[in-house]
C-alpha positions, -999 to +999 in steps of 0.1 A: +000+000+000+027+025+009+047+017-022+017+022-045+013+059-039-017+056-015-023+086+007-014+072+042-031+102+058-065+097+041-093+094+066-126+076+068-158+094+076-152+091+113-117+107+109-098+075+114-067+069+094-047+037+087-023+046+116-053+045+140-057+009+133-020+000+131-014+014+166-036-014+180-005-036+184+012-037+150+046-022+158+062-030+125+034-013+105+034+017+128+071+021+122+066+018+085+039+045+085+061+068+106+091+062+083+068+074+054+059+106+073+024+100+084+009+127+107+007+115+143-012+143+159-044+144+139-076+134+158-107+115+148-142+130+153-141+120+190-108+139+195-087+109+199-052+109+184-033+078+174-014+080+207-048+080+225-059+050+205-028+030+214-028+039+250-065+034+256-061-002+244-030-007+265-006-011+235+025+002+253+047-014+226+038+013+200+038+043+224+075+050+223+075+051+185+047+076+185+062+098+212+096+097+195+079+109+163+063+139+179+030+126+192+015+152+215+009+140+251-011+170+263-041+166+240-074+161+258-102+141+245-138+154+241-143+149+279-112+169+288-092+139+300-056+138+292-039+107+282-021+104+316-054+108+334-069+079+314-040+056+317-036+060+354-073+054+358-072+023+337-041+009+354-020+007+322+013+008+341+036+003+310+019+031+291+021+054+322+058+046+325+064+054+288+045+087+292+065+097+323+097+088+305+088+114+279+082+141+305+044+143+303+030+168+327+017+152+359-005+181+368-040+167+373-053+203+376 
């Protein structure tokens, strides 16, 4: 797909892009998209970025790649919850660890 000139940032009607699906545990595919310059900070219609998607489902294995490629950690979803809020609440220890390793703000305001 990437070698056939397909727009890797094209979105479906709900704003989801191929990267939104890839972050659900497909590390090699995520890395391939990132190597081809896909945008990591765009959000779907619910306000979730690809980093939100990966973290919400507990896929800590792709979180470092997203963070190292500029994924914003301070975005809040439509309910105003930051990623750190959600991951602490859900008990996703590995995701929380990755976020803290990338200096996410711990201010729970």
